[in-house]
DSSP file (Angstrom, degrees, kcal/mol; ACC not computed):
  #  RESIDUE AA STRUCTURE BP1 BP2  ACC     N-H-->O    O-->H-N    N-H-->O    O-->H-N    TCO  KAPPA ALPHA  PHI   PSI    X-CA   Y-CA   Z-CA
    1    1 A M              0   0    0      0, 0.0     2,-0.3     0, 0.0     3,-0.0   0.000 360.0 360.0 360.0 133.6    1.9  -14.0  -13.6
    2    2 A S    >>  -     0   0    0      1,-0.1     3,-1.2     4,-0.0     4,-0.6  -0.626 360.0-133.5 -83.2 139.9   -1.3  -14.4  -11.6
    3    3 A L  H >> S+     0   0    0     -2,-0.3     4,-2.5     1,-0.2     3,-0.7   0.765 101.6  75.1 -64.0 -23.7   -1.6  -12.1   -8.5
    4    4 A K  H 3> S+     0   0    0      1,-0.2     4,-1.9     2,-0.2    -1,-0.2   0.782  86.2  62.2 -59.5 -26.4   -2.6  -15.1   -6.5
    5    5 A L  H <4 S+     0   0    0     -3,-1.2    -1,-0.2     2,-0.2    -2,-0.2   0.897 111.7  37.5 -63.7 -39.6    1.0  -16.3   -6.6
    6    6 A L  H X< S+     0   0    0     -3,-0.7     3,-1.2    -4,-0.6     7,-0.3   0.949 119.0  45.5 -78.9 -50.2    1.9  -13.1   -4.6
    7    7 A V  H 3< S+     0   0    0     -4,-2.5    -3,-0.2     1,-0.3    -2,-0.2   0.787 116.7  43.4 -73.8 -28.6   -1.1  -12.8   -2.3
    8    8 A N  T 3< S+     0   0    0     -4,-1.9    -1,-0.3    -5,-0.3    -2,-0.1   0.298  90.4  90.6-100.8  13.7   -1.2  -16.5   -1.2
    9    9 A N    <>  -     0   0    0     -3,-1.2     4,-3.1     1,-0.2     3,-0.3  -0.894  66.0-159.4-106.2 101.1    2.4  -16.9   -0.7
   10   10 A P  H  > S+     0   0    0      0, 0.0     4,-2.2     0, 0.0     5,-0.2   0.813  88.3  49.3 -51.9 -41.4    2.8  -16.0    3.0
   11   11 A E  H  > S+     0   0    0      2,-0.2     4,-1.7     1,-0.2     5,-0.1   0.931 116.9  39.5 -65.9 -47.3    6.6  -15.2    2.8
   12   12 A A  H  > S+     0   0    0     -3,-0.3     4,-2.7     2,-0.2     5,-0.2   0.918 116.8  50.9 -72.7 -43.6    6.2  -13.0   -0.3
   13   13 A W  H  X S+     0   0    0     -4,-3.1     4,-2.4    -7,-0.3     5,-0.2   0.907 108.9  50.4 -65.3 -41.9    3.0  -11.3    1.0
   14   14 A N  H  X S+     0   0    0     -4,-2.2     4,-2.5    -5,-0.3    -1,-0.2   0.897 111.5  47.8 -63.5 -40.1    4.4  -10.5    4.4
   15   15 A A  H  X S+     0   0    0     -4,-1.7     4,-2.1    -5,-0.2    -2,-0.2   0.934 114.5  48.3 -64.1 -44.2    7.5   -8.9    2.8
   16   16 A F  H  X S+     0   0    0     -4,-2.7     4,-1.9     2,-0.2    -2,-0.2   0.867 111.1  48.0 -55.4 -43.5    5.2   -7.0    0.5
   17   17 A E  H  X S+     0   0    0     -4,-2.4     4,-2.6     2,-0.2     5,-0.2   0.920 111.1  51.6 -70.4 -47.6    3.0   -5.9    3.2
   18   18 A A  H  X S+     0   0    0     -4,-2.5     4,-2.3     1,-0.2    -2,-0.2   0.901 109.3  50.8 -59.3 -39.3    6.0   -4.8    5.4
   19   19 A E  H  X S+     0   0    0     -4,-2.1     4,-2.2     1,-0.2    -1,-0.2   0.917 110.1  48.9 -65.0 -42.6    7.3   -2.7    2.5
   20   20 A L  H  X S+     0   0    0     -4,-1.9     4,-2.2     1,-0.2    -2,-0.2   0.906 110.5  52.1 -66.6 -38.5    3.9   -1.0    2.0
   21   21 A E  H  X S+     0   0    0     -4,-2.6     4,-2.5     2,-0.2    -1,-0.2   0.900 107.9  51.0 -66.8 -38.3    3.7   -0.2    5.8
   22   22 A E  H  X S+     0   0    0     -4,-2.3     4,-1.7    -5,-0.2    -1,-0.2   0.911 112.7  45.8 -65.3 -37.8    7.2    1.4    5.7
   23   23 A R  H  X S+     0   0    0     -4,-2.2     4,-2.1     2,-0.2    -2,-0.2   0.845 111.3  53.2 -68.2 -35.4    6.2    3.5    2.8
   24   24 A I  H  X S+     0   0    0     -4,-2.2     4,-2.5     1,-0.2    -2,-0.2   0.933 110.6  46.4 -62.2 -49.3    2.9    4.4    4.5
   25   25 A Q  H  X S+     0   0    0     -4,-2.5     4,-1.8     1,-0.2    -1,-0.2   0.823 111.7  50.4 -68.3 -31.3    4.7    5.5    7.6
   26   26 A A  H  X S+     0   0    0     -4,-1.7     4,-2.3     2,-0.2    -1,-0.2   0.883 110.4  51.9 -73.2 -34.7    7.3    7.6    5.6
   27   27 A S  H  X S+     0   0    0     -4,-2.1     4,-2.8     2,-0.2    -2,-0.2   0.906 107.1  51.8 -61.4 -45.1    4.3    9.2    3.7
   28   28 A Y  H  X S+     0   0    0     -4,-2.5     4,-2.4     2,-0.2     5,-0.2   0.921 110.5  48.9 -59.8 -42.6    2.7   10.1    7.0
   29   29 A K  H  X S+     0   0    0     -4,-1.8     4,-2.0     2,-0.2    -2,-0.2   0.930 111.8  48.1 -61.8 -43.9    5.9   11.7    8.2
   30   30 A Q  H  X S+     0   0    0     -4,-2.3     4,-1.0     1,-0.2    -2,-0.2   0.897 111.5  50.8 -61.6 -40.4    6.3   13.7    5.0
   31   31 A F  H >< S+     0   0    0     -4,-2.8     3,-0.7     1,-0.2    -1,-0.2   0.915 110.2  49.0 -65.5 -43.4    2.6   14.8    5.2
   32   32 A A  H 3< S+     0   0    0     -4,-2.4    -1,-0.2     1,-0.2    -2,-0.2   0.866 113.6  47.2 -64.0 -36.7    3.1   16.0    8.8
   33   33 A Q  H 3< S+     0   0    0     -4,-2.0    -1,-0.2    -5,-0.2     2,-0.2   0.647  94.1  97.9 -81.1 -15.3    6.3   18.0    7.9
   34   34 A S    <<  +     0   0    0     -4,-1.0     3,-0.0    -3,-0.7    -3,-0.0  -0.499  40.8 176.1 -84.5 143.2    4.8   19.6    4.8
   35   35 A D        +     0   0    0     -2,-0.2     2,-0.5     5,-0.0    -1,-0.1   0.277  57.4  93.7-121.0   7.3    3.3   23.1    4.9
   36   36 A E    >>  -     0   0    0      1,-0.1     4,-2.0     2,-0.0     3,-0.5  -0.901  67.7-145.0-106.0 128.5    2.5   23.3    1.2
   37   37 A Q  H 3> S+     0   0    0     -2,-0.5     4,-2.5     1,-0.3     5,-0.2   0.885  97.3  54.0 -63.8 -42.2   -1.1   22.3    0.2
   38   38 A H  H 3> S+     0   0    0      1,-0.2     4,-1.5     2,-0.2    -1,-0.3   0.845 109.1  47.7 -58.3 -39.5   -0.1   20.7   -3.1
   39   39 A V  H <> S+     0   0    0     -3,-0.5     4,-2.8     2,-0.2     5,-0.2   0.882 109.6  54.2 -70.4 -39.4    2.4   18.4   -1.5
   40   40 A M  H  X S+     0   0    0     -4,-2.0     4,-2.2     1,-0.2    -2,-0.2   0.925 109.6  47.5 -61.7 -43.0   -0.2   17.4    1.2
   41   41 A Y  H  X S+     0   0    0     -4,-2.5     4,-1.8     2,-0.2    -1,-0.2   0.874 111.7  50.9 -62.9 -36.7   -2.7   16.4   -1.5
   42   42 A R  H  X S+     0   0    0     -4,-1.5     4,-1.8    -5,-0.2    -2,-0.2   0.916 112.4  45.4 -61.8 -46.4    0.0   14.5   -3.3
   43   43 A V  H  X S+     0   0    0     -4,-2.8     4,-2.6     2,-0.2    -2,-0.2   0.859 108.6  56.5 -70.4 -34.2    1.0   12.6   -0.2
   44   44 A Q  H  X S+     0   0    0     -4,-2.2     4,-2.6    -5,-0.2    -1,-0.2   0.928 107.6  48.7 -60.6 -42.3   -2.6   11.9    0.7
   45   45 A G  H  X S+     0   0    0     -4,-1.8     4,-2.0     2,-0.2    -2,-0.2   0.867 109.3  53.5 -67.4 -34.8   -3.0   10.3   -2.7
   46   46 A Q  H  X S+     0   0    0     -4,-1.8     4,-2.3     2,-0.2     5,-0.2   0.931 109.7  47.7 -63.9 -43.5    0.2    8.2   -2.0
   47   47 A I  H  X S+     0   0    0     -4,-2.6     4,-2.6     1,-0.2     5,-0.3   0.956 111.3  51.2 -61.6 -49.1   -1.2    7.0    1.4
   48   48 A Y  H  X S+     0   0    0     -4,-2.6     4,-1.5     1,-0.2    -1,-0.2   0.873 110.9  47.1 -59.4 -38.4   -4.5    6.1   -0.2
   49   49 A A  H  X S+     0   0    0     -4,-2.0     4,-2.0     2,-0.2    -1,-0.2   0.880 112.8  49.4 -70.4 -40.3   -2.9    4.1   -3.0
   50   50 A L  H  X S+     0   0    0     -4,-2.3     4,-1.4     1,-0.2    -2,-0.2   0.901 110.8  49.0 -66.9 -39.4   -0.6    2.2   -0.6
   51   51 A Q  H  X S+     0   0    0     -4,-2.6     4,-0.6    -5,-0.2    -1,-0.2   0.861 107.3  55.7 -69.4 -33.4   -3.5    1.3    1.6
   52   52 A A  H >< S+     0   0    0     -4,-1.5     3,-1.1    -5,-0.3    -2,-0.2   0.895 105.1  54.4 -62.0 -42.9   -5.4    0.1   -1.4
   53   53 A L  H >< S+     0   0    0     -4,-2.0     3,-1.7     1,-0.3     4,-0.4   0.847  99.2  60.0 -60.9 -32.2   -2.5   -2.2   -2.1
   54   54 A K  H 3< S+     0   0    0     -4,-1.4     3,-0.3     1,-0.3    -1,-0.3   0.739 103.2  52.9 -71.2 -16.4   -2.7   -3.7    1.3
   55   55 A Q  T <X S+     0   0    0     -3,-1.1     4,-1.6    -4,-0.6    -1,-0.3   0.321  79.6 100.7 -89.5   4.7   -6.3   -4.7    0.5
   56   56 A L  H <> S+     0   0    0     -3,-1.7     4,-3.0     1,-0.2     5,-0.3   0.891  75.0  57.1 -61.0 -45.0   -5.1   -6.5   -2.7
   57   57 A R  H  > S+     0   0    0     -4,-0.4     4,-2.4    -3,-0.3     5,-0.3   0.943 108.3  47.1 -54.2 -51.0   -5.2  -10.0   -1.1
   58   58 A L  H  > S+     0   0    0     -4,-0.2     4,-1.7     1,-0.2    -1,-0.2   0.890 114.5  46.2 -61.7 -36.4   -8.8   -9.6   -0.2
   59   59 A K  H  X S+     0   0    0     -4,-1.6     4,-1.4     2,-0.2    -2,-0.2   0.922 113.8  46.6 -75.2 -41.0   -9.8   -8.4   -3.6
   60   60 A V  H  X>S+     0   0    0     -4,-3.0     4,-0.7     1,-0.2     5,-0.5   0.892 115.6  45.5 -68.1 -37.8   -7.9  -11.0   -5.6
   61   61 A N  H  <5S+     0   0    0     -4,-2.4    -1,-0.2    -5,-0.3    -2,-0.2   0.808 110.3  54.5 -74.7 -29.1   -9.1  -13.9   -3.4
   62   62 A A  H  <5S+     0   0    0     -4,-1.7    -1,-0.2    -5,-0.3    -2,-0.2   0.809 102.2  58.1 -77.4 -25.0  -12.8  -12.7   -3.5
   63   63 A N  H  <5S-     0   0    0     -4,-1.4    -1,-0.2    -5,-0.1    -2,-0.2   0.779  93.2-145.5 -73.6 -26.9  -12.8  -12.6   -7.3
   64   64 A G  T  <5       0   0    0     -4,-0.7    -3,-0.1    -3,-0.2    -4,-0.1   0.583 360.0 360.0  78.7   7.2  -12.0  -16.2   -7.6
   65   65 A S      <       0   0    0     -5,-0.5    -4,-0.1     0, 0.0    -1,-0.1   0.438 360.0 360.0-104.0 360.0   -9.9  -15.8  -10.7
């Protein structure tokens, strides 16, 4: 399955993006409530990965494949 099917389908992409945003917000909340350094680092990594997925549309369409 090509990623273009996901990123260029507005209904699917909007649902995917909304799910990512929910998970990002939950991660921010978890980060704010944590007092353990290793948990904070893990949550920072989660947020970074989720934000990178939000950029997937730009990357897929820029590559032209």
